[in-house]
C-alpha positions, 0 to 999 in steps of 0.5 A: 508632745509624746514622751518618746519624741521628747526623750529622743529630742533630748537625746539628740541634743545630748549627743550633739553636745557630746560631739561638740565637746569631742567625747570619743565615739565609743562612748556614744553607744548609748545614744539610741537616736544614732540609729533612729535619726531618720525616725526622729526627723520625720516625727519632728517634722510631723510634730511641727504641723501638730504644733501649728494646730495648738490653740494656746499661743504660749504652748504653740510657741514653746513647742515650735521653738523646741522642735526648731532646736532639734531640726537645727541639729540636722543642719548646723551642729557637730553631730550633723556630719553623722546624720545622713538623708536630710537635705541640709539646706531645705532643713535649715529653711524649715528650721528658720520657718519654725523659729519665725513662727515661734516668734524668734524672728532674729534667729530665723533671719540669721539661719535663713541668711546661712542658706547659700545655694537656693538653686535647688529650691522651688520658687515658693521655698526661694520666696520663703528664704528671701522673706525670712532672710529679709533679702527679697529679689525681683528675680523671683516672680513671687518676690517681685509680686510682693515687692510690687504690692508693697510699693503700691501701698507705700507709694500710691503715686507710682 
């Protein structure tokens, strides 16, 4: 991961902590990420795809977990109210997926279960949300196909 991206990721986590602990806004002036949060978000999403190509499994998991932590700031943190331009629901889904791929399935499930409104999600995104939250619904065509396939495997007499 490029050092500038790592530095900005560390900075947004530090800024998130500052907002969490109620440090006054006038002391935030040194956080460059406040004015470049869109750049960081795009870079982190791109880095997720780069991380998926890393052959070393341990390194890939570590990268994905670090990137997921940064994505989480955009949806579920004290700083998120200062960050605009990000669909918080879709970002939470991306974050949950990254945690799942980093082999943190419980964290992925907890985050996916926080997604309340799935009306604006595509069928595929709704499926992913259901899969990660472990709440598949026969109302979604993709969920129904998976459930039917699983039922045929486990109950051949049906």
